[in-house]
ROBA-929858 format. One record per residue: residue number from 1; residue in three letters; x, y negated, z of N, C-alpha, C in turn. Coordinates in steps of 0.1 Angstrom, whole numbers. Atoms other than C-alpha are relative to their C-alpha. Example, Ala and Ser with C-alpha at 12.3 -4.5 7.8 and 13.67 -1.06 7.14 Angstrom:
num,residuo,n_east,n_north,n_up,ca_east,ca_north,ca_up,c_east,c_north,c_up
1,ala,9,12,0,123,45,78,9,-12,0
2,ser,-9,11,0,137,11,71,-8,-11,8
//
This chain:
num,residuo,n_east,n_north,n_up,ca_east,ca_north,ca_up,c_east,c_north,c_up
1,met,-8,14,-10,-245,191,33,-1,-10,-8
2,arg,5,9,-2,-254,157,35,13,-11,-11
3,ser,-10,9,6,-237,129,11,0,-15,9
4,tyr,2,16,-5,-229,91,22,0,-9,-12
5,gln,6,6,10,-243,65,2,15,-11,-2
6,arg,-13,14,0,-205,39,12,11,12,6
7,ile,-8,-1,-7,-175,50,16,10,-7,2
8,phe,-16,15,-3,-144,30,33,12,6,-1
9,leu,-8,-9,3,-116,43,23,15,-11,6
10,ile,-9,10,1,-85,17,40,19,5,0
11,val,-15,-1,-1,-45,24,37,7,-9,8
12,ile,-10,10,-9,-23,6,64,10,4,-5
13,asp,-13,-3,8,3,6,42,12,2,13
14,ser,-15,-4,-5,38,21,54,-3,1,14
15,leu,-3,-3,-14,21,37,89,-1,13,-1
16,gly,-5,-19,-1,38,73,85,1,1,17
17,ile,2,-2,-17,33,89,119,14,20,1
18,ser,-7,-9,-4,61,115,116,8,5,-15
19,gly,-8,-5,13,92,129,91,-7,11,-4
20,ala,7,-9,4,80,148,66,13,15,-3
21,pro,-10,-14,-2,99,188,62,8,-7,-12
22,asn,-16,3,7,118,171,30,6,-15,-2
23,ala,-7,10,2,126,144,42,17,-6,0
24,ala,-8,-3,4,161,151,43,2,-4,-17
25,cys,-1,5,18,156,149,-1,1,-15,2
26,phe,0,17,6,152,112,3,7,-6,9
27,his,-11,7,-10,179,106,28,-12,-6,15
28,asp,7,7,-9,151,100,58,-2,8,11
29,glu,4,-6,-9,160,122,81,-2,-5,16
30,gly,3,7,-16,146,114,119,-9,-14,0
31,ala,9,16,-1,125,84,107,-20,3,1
32,asp,12,-1,-9,92,83,124,-5,-15,4
33,thr,3,11,0,73,49,117,-10,-5,9
34,leu,11,0,-15,40,51,145,14,3,15
35,gly,-6,-4,-13,64,70,173,12,-6,1
36,his,-16,8,-5,96,46,172,-9,-14,0
37,ile,6,11,-6,70,17,172,-3,-1,14
38,ala,4,-7,-12,50,34,200,13,1,12
39,gln,-13,-7,-21,85,40,224,2,-14,-2
40,arg,-7,9,4,98,8,214,-13,-15,3
41,his,3,11,-3,70,-19,213,-8,8,15
42,val,5,-3,-13,56,-12,251,-11,-10,9
43,pro,9,-11,3,27,-14,257,-6,0,-13
44,leu,6,4,6,10,-7,224,-16,3,1
45,his,11,3,-3,-28,-15,227,-7,2,-8
46,ile,6,-6,10,-47,7,199,-11,11,9
47,pro,11,-9,-8,-80,18,216,-10,7,-9
48,asn,8,-4,7,-99,23,187,7,10,-7
49,leu,-12,-15,3,-69,41,167,0,11,10
50,cys,0,-13,-4,-68,65,194,-15,4,7
51,arg,10,-9,-3,-105,70,202,-5,10,-18
52,leu,-1,-14,10,-102,85,163,8,10,-2
53,gly,-9,-8,-5,-76,104,171,15,-2,-9
54,ile,-12,2,6,-45,90,159,13,5,11
55,ala,-11,-4,-13,-26,100,193,-3,10,0
56,asn,-2,-15,-1,-35,134,188,3,6,-6
57,leu,-13,-9,12,-12,143,158,11,3,0
58,arg,-12,-2,-3,13,140,176,3,-1,14
59,cys,-4,5,-19,29,135,212,5,-16,-8
60,leu,-6,10,5,36,97,208,1,-8,17
61,pro,-6,6,-11,54,75,237,-13,-10,5
62,gln,8,12,-5,28,52,258,-11,6,-3
63,leu,14,-4,3,-5,66,240,-4,14,3
64,pro,12,-10,-6,-28,91,260,-4,7,-15
65,met,4,-8,9,-39,122,236,-21,-4,5
66,val,13,4,-4,-81,116,237,-4,14,1
67,gln,8,-9,-2,-100,145,248,-9,3,-8
68,glu,9,-4,14,-131,141,228,5,-12,-12
69,thr,-1,9,11,-126,117,196,-13,-1,-7
70,leu,13,0,6,-151,103,175,-1,5,-10
71,gly,-5,-5,11,-133,112,146,9,13,-5
72,cys,-10,-12,2,-119,140,124,12,0,-1
73,tyr,-12,5,2,-79,138,123,8,11,-5
74,ala,-13,-12,8,-51,157,102,11,-13,-5
75,arg,-12,2,5,-14,149,88,-3,3,-14
76,leu,-3,-3,12,-10,145,50,15,-1,-5
77,leu,-14,-5,5,18,157,28,0,-7,-12
78,glu,-1,12,14,32,129,-2,1,20,-12
79,val,-6,-13,9,35,162,-30,6,-8,-8
80,ser,-4,7,10,45,133,-54,16,0,-2
81,ala,-14,9,-3,83,124,-61,2,-13,-3
82,gly,-4,12,-3,87,94,-45,-8,-2,16
83,lys,9,3,-9,74,75,-17,-4,-19,2
84,asp,3,19,3,63,40,-29,-15,4,0
85,thr,12,9,-2,32,21,-28,-10,10,-11
86,met,7,-9,15,18,38,-67,-1,14,3
87,ser,5,-21,0,23,77,-60,-4,2,11
88,gly,6,-7,-13,12,77,-26,-16,-10,-6
89,his,14,2,4,-22,56,-43,-3,6,-8
90,trp,6,-12,11,-22,77,-76,-3,10,6
91,glu,0,-16,-1,-19,108,-57,-14,1,10
92,met,8,-2,-6,-46,98,-33,-14,-2,-8
93,met,11,0,8,-71,93,-64,5,11,-10
94,gly,2,-17,9,-60,127,-80,15,2,-10
95,leu,-14,-1,6,-25,116,-96,9,1,3
96,pro,-13,-2,-8,4,130,-86,9,-4,-11
97,val,-11,1,10,38,115,-100,11,7,0
98,arg,-3,-9,0,56,140,-110,19,-5,-2
99,thr,-12,7,6,92,117,-123,3,-8,9
100,pro,-1,16,-6,102,86,-97,0,-7,-9
101,phe,1,9,7,102,55,-112,10,-5,2
102,arg,-13,3,-3,136,38,-119,-2,-10,8
103,thr,-6,10,-11,151,19,-91,18,-8,-6
104,phe,-13,8,6,182,-5,-99,5,-6,14
105,thr,-6,6,-16,192,-9,-57,14,-5,0
106,asp,-18,0,3,227,-5,-62,8,-12,-11
107,thr,-7,6,6,233,-19,-91,-2,-12,-11
108,gly,6,12,5,209,-48,-101,-4,6,-12
109,phe,3,-6,13,196,-47,-137,7,-2,-11
110,pro,-12,-4,16,216,-40,-168,-3,-18,-10
111,his,3,18,4,226,-73,-187,-7,5,-12
112,glu,6,1,12,208,-60,-216,-10,-6,3
113,leu,13,3,-1,178,-64,-197,-5,-16,6
114,ile,4,10,-6,183,-94,-179,5,-12,-16
115,ala,4,9,10,194,-113,-213,-13,-2,-7
116,ala,16,4,7,163,-103,-229,-8,-5,7
117,leu,12,8,-10,144,-115,-200,3,-18,2
118,ser,-6,19,0,160,-152,-200,2,-2,-15
119,lys,8,6,11,150,-153,-237,-12,-3,1
120,cys,17,3,-2,114,-147,-231,-2,-11,12
121,cys,2,11,-7,117,-171,-203,8,-11,-3
122,asp,-10,13,2,128,-203,-217,15,-6,-4
123,asp,-15,0,-4,160,-195,-218,4,-5,12
124,arg,-2,5,-14,164,-201,-181,11,13,2
125,arg,-8,-2,-5,196,-192,-166,-8,14,15
126,ile,1,-7,-9,194,-160,-148,7,0,14
127,ile,-5,-1,-7,204,-158,-110,-8,12,9
128,gly,1,-12,-11,204,-130,-79,4,14,-10
129,asn,-3,-12,9,198,-99,-100,8,14,10
130,lys,-3,-10,-10,204,-77,-68,-13,2,9
131,ala,6,-2,-11,188,-58,-40,-1,-13,10
132,ala,4,10,-6,172,-85,-19,-11,-3,10
133,ser,12,5,-8,150,-95,9,-8,-12,-5
134,gly,6,12,6,123,-122,-4,7,-11,8
135,thr,-4,18,-8,129,-151,22,16,3,0
136,glu,-16,1,-4,166,-143,25,8,-8,-15
137,ile,-9,5,13,175,-147,-14,-10,-16,-3
138,leu,0,17,3,152,-180,-15,4,-10,7
139,asp,-6,10,-7,168,-195,12,16,0,-2
140,glu,-11,-6,7,201,-181,-7,2,-9,-7
141,leu,2,6,15,189,-194,-42,-10,-10,0
142,gly,14,7,1,158,-214,-39,12,-15,-2
143,glu,0,14,5,174,-249,-41,5,-1,-10
144,gln,-4,2,12,194,-242,-67,-8,5,-17
145,glu,9,1,8,166,-225,-87,-7,-14,-5
146,ile,5,13,1,149,-262,-82,4,-8,-12
147,arg,-7,11,4,175,-279,-90,8,-1,-18
148,asn,-5,-2,16,189,-262,-122,-9,5,-9
149,gly,12,-5,10,159,-249,-139,4,19,1
150,asp,-2,-15,5,174,-212,-130,-15,6,6
151,leu,7,-8,-2,152,-182,-123,5,7,8
152,ile,-5,-13,-10,156,-157,-94,-5,11,-4
153,val,5,-11,4,153,-124,-103,5,9,11
154,tyr,-2,-10,-8,155,-94,-77,-8,14,2
155,thr,7,-10,-3,147,-62,-66,0,6,15
156,ser,2,-6,-16,141,-39,-36,6,16,0
157,ala,-1,-16,-1,146,0,-26,-11,-1,-8
158,asp,12,-1,9,112,-2,-45,5,-1,-12
159,ser,-3,3,19,109,4,-85,-4,-16,-2
160,val,6,13,1,102,-34,-87,8,-10,-7
161,leu,-10,14,8,115,-63,-110,-9,-12,9
162,gln,6,11,-5,106,-97,-87,2,-7,-5
163,ile,-1,12,3,104,-133,-100,-2,-9,11
164,cys,1,8,-9,107,-156,-78,-4,-17,-9
165,gly,3,14,8,87,-193,-88,-7,-7,7
166,asn,3,7,-10,83,-222,-67,-16,-9,-10
167,glu,17,4,12,41,-236,-78,6,-15,-1
168,glu,0,12,3,51,-267,-76,13,-10,-10
169,thr,-5,4,7,81,-272,-96,-3,10,-18
170,met,-2,-12,10,79,-242,-121,-13,2,-8
171,gly,16,1,1,38,-239,-120,-5,15,-1
172,leu,3,-15,-4,21,-205,-110,-3,6,-18
173,asp,1,-8,16,10,-201,-151,13,3,-7
174,thr,-18,-6,9,50,-200,-164,3,10,12
175,leu,-7,-11,-11,57,-179,-131,-7,12,-6
176,tyr,7,-17,13,28,-155,-150,1,4,-9
177,arg,-3,-3,16,37,-159,-182,8,11,-2
178,tyr,-14,-4,-4,77,-151,-169,-5,18,-1
179,cys,-5,-12,-1,66,-117,-156,-8,7,-6
180,glu,9,-10,8,39,-107,-179,9,7,-14
181,ala,-13,-3,7,75,-108,-205,4,13,9
182,ala,-9,-6,-8,93,-91,-180,-9,18,1
183,arg,10,-6,-1,61,-65,-175,3,12,-14
184,ala,1,-5,11,63,-60,-217,14,9,0
185,leu,-14,-2,1,102,-57,-214,3,15,7
186,thr,-3,-10,-8,104,-29,-186,-13,10,-3
187,met,7,-10,6,81,-6,-203,10,9,-10
188,lys,-7,-5,7,113,8,-222,3,12,11
189,asp,-10,-12,-13,123,43,-206,11,-4,10
190,glu,-16,-2,-4,161,32,-194,-7,-8,8
191,trp,2,12,-9,145,1,-176,-17,-1,7
192,arg,18,2,-1,104,8,-171,4,2,20
193,val,2,-1,-9,102,1,-133,-21,-1,3
194,gly,16,-5,-8,67,8,-108,-7,-12,-2
195,arg,7,19,2,56,-33,-110,8,-8,0
196,val,0,13,-1,65,-64,-115,-9,-10,5
197,ile,6,6,-11,62,-87,-90,3,-18,-2
198,ala,0,10,3,57,-122,-94,-3,-7,19
199,arg,-5,5,-12,69,-141,-61,-3,-17,-2
200,pro,0,17,-3,55,-178,-57,5,-5,9
201,tyr,-5,2,-16,67,-198,-27,-1,-19,-4
202,arg,-1,14,-4,65,-237,-16,10,-4,9
203,gly,-11,3,-12,91,-257,-1,10,-5,-7
204,met,-12,5,8,121,-277,-18,15,0,5
205,arg,-14,-1,-2,148,-269,8,3,12,11
206,arg,-7,-16,-5,167,-237,24,-7,-3,15
207,gly,4,-1,-16,145,-230,61,-14,-7,-4
208,glu,22,6,6,110,-249,44,-7,11,-9
209,phe,9,-8,11,108,-222,15,-15,11,10
210,val,8,-11,-9,76,-202,23,-8,7,-13
211,arg,0,-9,11,64,-175,0,-20,-6,0
212,thr,12,-6,3,23,-177,-10,-8,8,0
213,ala,13,-10,2,-9,-159,-13,-1,2,-17
214,asn,4,0,13,-6,-165,-49,4,12,-8
215,arg,-7,-9,0,16,-130,-52,-9,9,-16
216,his,11,-7,7,5,-112,-83,10,13,-9
217,asp,-4,-11,-2,15,-73,-90,-6,4,-19
218,tyr,5,-5,14,19,-61,-126,8,13,-4
219,ala,-5,-14,-7,21,-23,-118,-3,4,-20
220,ile,-3,-8,9,24,4,-147,-16,5,-2
221,arg,14,-4,-1,-10,15,-154,1,13,-1
222,pro,5,-14,-1,-22,52,-147,5,9,-13
223,tyr,-3,-9,10,-11,80,-166,-10,7,-6
224,gly,13,-6,4,-39,95,-168,-15,-9,10
225,arg,12,2,-4,-77,95,-158,2,0,17
226,thr,-3,-4,-9,-83,89,-118,-16,3,8
227,val,14,0,-10,-115,93,-93,-6,-11,-6
228,leu,6,14,7,-121,58,-99,-5,-5,-12
229,asp,6,0,12,-128,62,-133,-11,3,0
230,glu,12,-3,-2,-150,86,-127,-8,-6,8
231,leu,6,9,-4,-167,67,-103,-9,-9,-7
232,ser,0,8,8,-170,35,-123,-9,6,-10
233,glu,3,1,14,-180,50,-152,-16,10,2
234,asn,14,-3,-8,-211,68,-133,-6,-8,1
235,gly,7,8,-4,-225,41,-121,0,-8,12
236,tyr,-6,4,-16,-208,36,-85,11,-9,-1
237,asp,-6,15,-2,-197,4,-70,16,6,-2
238,val,-16,-5,-8,-157,5,-67,6,-10,4
239,ile,-7,15,-8,-144,-25,-44,14,2,0
240,gly,-15,2,-2,-108,-32,-44,5,-9,10
241,val,-2,9,-11,-97,-49,-13,18,0,-2
242,gly,-13,-3,2,-61,-63,-14,9,1,-11
243,lys,-1,1,12,-40,-54,-42,-1,13,-6
244,ile,6,-14,9,-59,-20,-51,1,-1,-14
245,ser,3,1,16,-67,-36,-85,15,-3,-8
246,asp,-15,1,8,-28,-44,-94,3,15,1
247,ile,-9,-9,-1,-17,-9,-79,-8,7,-12
248,phe,1,-8,16,-42,5,-111,-5,-3,-5
249,ser,-1,12,10,-36,-24,-131,-19,1,-6
250,gly,16,3,-2,-80,-30,-124,-4,16,-11
251,gln,11,-13,4,-87,8,-140,-7,3,8
252,gly,17,-8,-12,-121,23,-123,0,-12,7
253,ile,8,10,-11,-123,-10,-104,-8,-11,-5
254,thr,4,9,9,-154,-28,-111,-3,-12,10
255,lys,2,15,-10,-149,-57,-80,12,2,4
256,ser,-12,3,-3,-115,-68,-73,0,-12,13
257,ile,2,11,-6,-114,-95,-38,17,-2,7
258,arg,-16,3,-7,-75,-105,-33,-1,-3,13
259,ser,-3,3,-14,-64,-109,2,14,-8,9
260,ala,-11,10,-11,-36,-137,22,3,10,8
261,ser,-6,-9,-6,-30,-111,46,-8,13,3
262,ser,8,-16,-7,-40,-75,61,-10,-6,13
263,val,12,2,-8,-60,-97,89,-9,-9,-10
264,glu,11,4,7,-81,-114,61,-3,13,-14
265,gly,6,-13,6,-84,-79,43,-10,8,8
266,met,4,-9,-9,-96,-64,71,-16,-12,9
267,lys,10,11,-6,-125,-92,79,-7,-4,-18
268,gln,3,3,12,-130,-94,39,-9,18,0
269,thr,9,-16,0,-138,-51,44,-13,0,8
270,ile,13,2,-12,-162,-61,74,-9,-7,-11
271,arg,8,6,12,-180,-87,50,-8,12,-11
272,cys,2,-12,6,-184,-56,29,-12,8,2
273,ala,7,-10,-1,-199,-33,47,-13,-10,6
274,gln,13,9,-1,-224,-64,56,-13,1,-8
275,glu,8,2,8,-233,-62,22,-5,10,-7
276,his,6,-13,2,-253,-37,2,13,6,-15
277,phe,-13,-7,15,-231,-15,-26,-6,14,0
278,his,0,-17,-1,-234,23,-35,15,5,-6
279,gly,-15,-5,6,-197,36,-41,11,1,13
280,leu,-13,2,-10,-162,31,-27,3,-14,3
281,cys,-10,14,1,-146,1,-9,14,6,3
282,phe,-15,-9,0,-109,10,-13,9,-11,4
283,val,-5,16,-6,-86,-13,7,11,1,5
284,asn,-16,-7,-3,-46,-17,9,4,-13,7
285,leu,-5,8,-13,-35,-38,40,14,-1,-3
286,val,-11,1,7,-1,-50,26,10,-1,11
287,asp,-10,10,-8,15,-69,57,5,10,9
288,phe,-6,-8,-10,24,-41,78,9,8,-8
289,asp,-15,-1,9,53,-29,49,4,-15,0
290,ala,-8,12,4,59,-63,34,2,-6,9
291,leu,-3,7,-12,64,-87,64,5,8,13
292,trp,-10,-4,-11,76,-59,89,7,14,-2
293,gly,-13,-19,5,88,-22,77,9,-9,-11
294,his,-15,0,8,111,-36,52,8,-11,7
295,arg,-9,5,-7,121,-62,77,2,-1,7
296,arg,-5,-3,-16,129,-41,106,-5,-8,10
297,asn,6,11,-6,107,-64,124,-9,13,9
298,val,8,-7,-8,91,-35,152,-7,-5,10
299,glu,11,8,-6,76,-61,172,-13,-4,-6
300,gly,12,4,6,58,-77,143,-6,8,1
301,tyr,10,-16,4,49,-41,133,-14,4,11
302,gly,7,-13,-11,34,-27,166,-8,-15,4
303,lys,10,8,-3,13,-64,170,-5,-1,-12
304,glu,8,-3,11,4,-62,135,-12,11,2
305,ile,5,-15,1,-11,-25,142,-13,-7,11
306,glu,12,2,-9,-31,-42,172,-10,-12,-6
307,lys,11,8,8,-50,-70,151,-6,11,-8
308,phe,5,-10,0,-56,-44,133,-15,8,7
309,asp,11,-8,-12,-72,-22,161,-14,-10,4
310,arg,8,11,-7,-90,-53,172,-12,-2,-12
311,asn,4,-2,14,-103,-55,130,-12,14,4
312,leu,-1,-12,5,-110,-17,133,-15,0,10
313,gly,12,2,-11,-135,-20,166,-13,-11,-8
314,val,16,4,9,-161,-44,144,-3,3,-9
315,leu,7,-4,12,-160,-28,113,-11,13,2
316,leu,7,-13,-10,-171,4,138,-11,-5,5
317,glu,13,-3,2,-202,-9,145,-5,-6,-9
318,glu,10,8,11,-210,-27,113,-2,18,-9
319,leu,-2,-13,9,-205,9,96,-18,10,4
320,arg,13,-6,-1,-245,23,88,1,14,2
321,glu,2,-12,-1,-255,57,96,4,7,-12
322,asp,-4,-7,14,-248,70,58,14,-4,-6
323,asp,-12,2,2,-213,54,57,8,8,8
324,leu,-6,-1,0,-184,70,58,17,-9,-2
325,leu,-14,3,7,-145,61,68,13,4,4
326,ile,-10,-7,-4,-115,70,61,13,-9,1
327,leu,-7,8,-2,-82,56,75,15,7,-3
328,thr,-14,-9,5,-45,69,59,7,-12,-3
329,ala,-7,4,6,-15,56,47,9,8,-14
330,asp,-4,-6,13,6,58,16,13,4,1
331,his,-17,-6,-2,43,66,29,1,-7,13
332,gly,-8,5,-16,67,53,59,2,-14,-4
333,asn,-11,13,4,85,24,64,1,-4,18
334,asp,-4,0,-14,101,29,97,9,-14,7
335,pro,-10,13,-2,112,-4,112,7,1,11
336,thr,-16,-7,-8,140,12,133,8,6,-6
337,tyr,-7,-9,7,154,29,106,11,-10,-8
338,ser,-12,1,2,185,23,86,-4,-13,-19
339,gly,9,1,12,181,0,55,-12,-11,-1
340,thr,12,0,-2,152,-13,41,-13,6,-8
341,asp,13,-9,7,132,14,23,-12,7,4
342,his,10,-7,-7,103,30,26,6,15,8
343,thr,-6,-15,-5,104,64,46,-8,6,-1
344,arg,11,-15,6,93,100,32,-5,1,17
345,glu,6,-4,-15,66,108,66,-10,3,-5
346,tyr,13,-6,-4,37,125,70,-7,-9,-2
347,val,13,11,-4,4,102,71,-11,3,7
348,pro,17,-5,-8,-24,100,92,-15,3,-11
349,phe,13,1,4,-59,110,83,-9,1,10
350,leu,5,-2,-10,-87,98,102,-16,-3,-13
351,ala,20,3,8,-127,102,94,-5,1,7
352,tyr,12,4,-9,-153,90,112,-14,-7,-8
353,ser,17,0,6,-193,87,104,-8,4,12
354,lys,8,-2,-14,-219,80,131,-7,11,0
355,thr,15,-12,1,-241,110,115,9,13,1
356,met,-12,-15,5,-205,135,119,-6,3,13
357,lys,-3,-8,-10,-210,164,140,6,-3,13
358,glu,-14,2,-9,-179,163,161,8,-4,-11
359,gly,-11,3,4,-149,153,158,13,10,2
360,gly,-14,-11,-3,-114,170,160,8,4,-8
361,pro,-6,-2,10,-85,183,146,-4,4,-13
362,leu,-7,-3,11,-82,194,109,9,5,-6
363,glu,-10,-3,5,-60,215,91,6,-14,-4
364,asn,-10,11,11,-29,192,76,2,7,-13
365,glu,-2,2,12,-28,187,42,14,-1,-8
366,asp,-12,6,1,-2,190,18,3,-6,-14
367,thr,-1,7,12,-10,168,-7,-13,-13,5
368,phe,6,9,-5,-30,134,-3,-10,-4,-8
369,ser,9,-3,11,-49,140,-32,-16,7,4
370,val,15,-3,-5,-81,154,-11,-5,-8,4
371,ile,3,9,-5,-87,124,-2,-10,-6,-13
372,gly,9,-1,12,-101,120,-40,-9,7,-4
373,ala,7,-16,5,-115,152,-44,-9,-1,9
374,ser,9,0,-5,-136,144,-16,-11,-8,-2
375,val,12,11,6,-150,114,-26,-12,2,-13
376,ala,6,-8,10,-156,128,-61,-10,6,4
377,asp,8,-9,-2,-173,157,-44,-14,-9,5
378,asn,13,9,-5,-195,130,-21,-14,-1,-9
379,phe,7,7,8,-207,112,-53,-5,7,-12
380,asp,8,-10,13,-212,144,-76,6,-4,-14
381,val,-3,4,12,-188,134,-98,12,9,1
382,lys,-11,-13,4,-159,155,-117,9,-5,6
383,met,-17,1,-4,-122,157,-110,2,-4,-14
384,pro,-5,6,15,-108,137,-143,12,18,-2
385,glu,-15,-10,1,-82,164,-160,16,-6,0
386,glu,-16,1,-4,-44,166,-149,-3,-4,13
387,thr,-1,1,-18,-59,157,-115,3,10,9
388,ile,3,-8,-11,-52,177,-83,-7,-5,12
389,gly,9,5,-11,-70,179,-52,-9,14,-1
390,his,16,-8,-4,-97,200,-31,-7,-8,9
391,ser,10,13,-6,-126,184,-14,-2,9,15
392,ile,1,-1,-17,-127,186,27,-12,-8,3
393,leu,14,7,-4,-161,167,25,-5,9,9
394,glu,12,-6,-11,-181,195,44,4,0,15
395,lys,-5,4,-12,-154,192,74,-1,-17,5
396,leu,8,13,-6,-169,157,75,-12,-7,-1
397,cys,15,2,-1,-201,158,80,-7,6,14
//
């Protein structure tokens, strides 16, 4: 069995492919991210994704199946007790999340945490403390934060504590210092959230506030070793594009490339394909989720997929004979669904190499960890203790 010199693993953040069998347990009956986008965003023009087999995974409105696909395709089901960024990515690299991270969607953060955080943040008065859209809470409270020196803290349906800071009046260094303090506080079991997120913005008046690309995520470190650790410690390159390094707290990453957008993330990935490295290029494209899924914007989500598809065509041309491309997602986020939460869905698994003998369907898998196990198998490194997953590499050659 041949091995690949480079593997490109691209996570199209939140591109679910249909409701999971246990969707009802997550209150997500009927969720179907790509299906509902294809139904409402007409026509959805994604020829490169279709050539790789995405329209062959299930019947999709307006997207005909391809008789002979370039790639292999399957659906993956998450085994972790969650439907968020960290559980999805950690599971891909072999670490399932058995206990869900804490959320404070309905209640806001407890008084004790807010009081302790205020003390750590130069005694600023904390405002917000509720689940909200990042853009809406800026319109609501941004002027007050600037005028009074207050601090906007909010959450979402995810396990996150988010802090807003104006780059001109508060400064990035101060915002990051506050977030580091919040991360330390939220390591307590009763307050433990998956991520603390710095949300910097510019502008001085309602309607003019714009969030900048200087977002920074402070995630909990993985509770064990992942495939990324094995790769890096055995001398392989592990390039993280987008927020990959944040998701793994830098653990196992040899080079991190931050992206201002998903379009930029794909352009950075294309540049990586034009350069020499030996190992894994692990990419997260967050705009699908952050800009469109959570905001329930079907049209924006559809256009983002089309932008991705165009850059995917460029990447396919840049791939070398000994490269393997894997496209997947970490959860769903149906923009037609109620609320603003992620949705529990199957995710696509599309794999392609110029040296593949043939494309076609693979068996569906009941865990994302087949990805990490296959990567480890390809580079002949062991799966760490406490990890799960079996390799399907032989089916990708």
